[in-house]
Structure formats: C-alpha cells, structure tokens
C-alpha positions in Angstrom: -54.4 2.7 -21.8 -57.9 1.5 -21.1 -59.0 -1.8 -22.7 -62.8 -2.4 -22.9 -64.4 -5.8 -23.5 -68.0 -6.3 -24.6 -70.4 -9.2 -24.9 -68.8 -12.7 -25.0 -65.3 -11.2 -25.0 -66.1 -9.8 -21.6 -67.5 -13.1 -20.5 -64.5 -15.1 -21.5 -62.0 -12.7 -20.0 -64.1 -12.0 -16.9 -63.6 -8.2 -16.9 -65.5 -5.4 -18.5 -62.4 -3.2 -18.7 -58.9 -2.9 -17.4 -55.9 -0.5 -17.6 -52.8 -1.9 -19.2 -49.3 -0.6 -19.8 -48.1 -1.8 -23.1 -45.2 -1.6 -25.5 -47.4 -2.6 -28.4 -47.7 -0.2 -31.3 -50.6 -1.9 -33.1 -53.8 -3.6 -32.1 -52.4 -6.9 -33.3 -49.3 -6.5 -31.0 -51.6 -5.6 -28.1 -53.7 -8.8 -28.8 -50.5 -10.9 -28.7 -49.4 -9.3 -25.4 -52.9 -10.0 -23.9 -53.0 -13.6 -25.2 -49.6 -14.3 -23.6 -51.1 -13.3 -20.2 -53.5 -16.2 -19.4 -55.6 -18.9 -21.1 -58.7 -16.8 -20.7 -57.2 -14.1 -23.0 -56.0 -16.8 -25.4 -59.6 -18.1 -25.6 -61.1 -14.6 -26.1 -58.7 -13.8 -28.9 -58.5 -17.2 -30.5 -60.4 -16.2 -33.7 -59.8 -12.6 -34.6 -62.2 -12.8 -37.6 -65.0 -13.1 -35.0 -64.0 -9.8 -33.4 -64.1 -6.1 -34.1 -61.9 -3.4 -32.6 -62.2 0.3 -32.0 -59.4 2.7 -31.0 -60.6 5.8 -29.3 -64.2 4.9 -30.4 -63.3 4.6 -34.1 -63.6 1.2 -35.9 -60.2 0.1 -37.1 -58.4 -3.0 -38.4 -56.1 -5.1 -36.3 -53.0 -3.6 -38.0 -54.0 -0.1 -36.8 -51.7 2.0 -34.7 -52.4 2.4 -31.0 -49.7 4.9 -30.4 -51.1 7.7 -28.3 -54.5 5.9 -28.0 -56.4 6.3 -24.7 -58.9 3.4 -25.3 -59.1 0.2 -27.2 -62.4 -1.8 -27.3 -63.0 -5.4 -28.4 -66.4 -6.7 -29.3 -68.2 -9.2 -31.6 -69.6 -8.0 -34.9 -72.9 -6.2 -34.5 -76.0 -7.6 -36.2 -79.1 -5.6 -37.0 -82.7 -6.4 -37.8 
C-alpha cells in the first residue's frame, strides 16, 4: 500500500510517500503501526484531530477500513479563503 504525506505531516516524517506492508484493517490501526516505527511518526500522528485522511482519494474517518486499499493519504485540514 502506498502512504502519502502532505504539508507539515511530510515535514515531520521526512518523506512525501512510502510503500508499506501492513496487517492493519483500519486507518487507526495503520496509524498505530506507523507510530510504533520511530519518534518522527509518533510526532506526526500525536494529535489525530489535527489530521485528515483519504483512502483511495476519498475522505474518510480514522475508523475506516483499508482492506484492499491502494493508497492512504494524511494531511492537515484544508482552509479556504
């Protein structure tokens, strides 16, 4: 599965994207796996209320299934003017 990171999430993790093999079945489980990797992931995912997530380019909640997903993207909320 490809994981994409945008804006300050990318800056904290230090990567724009990566491929991961995961046993997670939900976004929340994936986040827990990532946080367990290194401190930089822990920092990026410390406050999930400050993040949005999309699975295969569709906005979802953190309890959404990722079974069969090709892509998960993490980004801060968008603001408009």
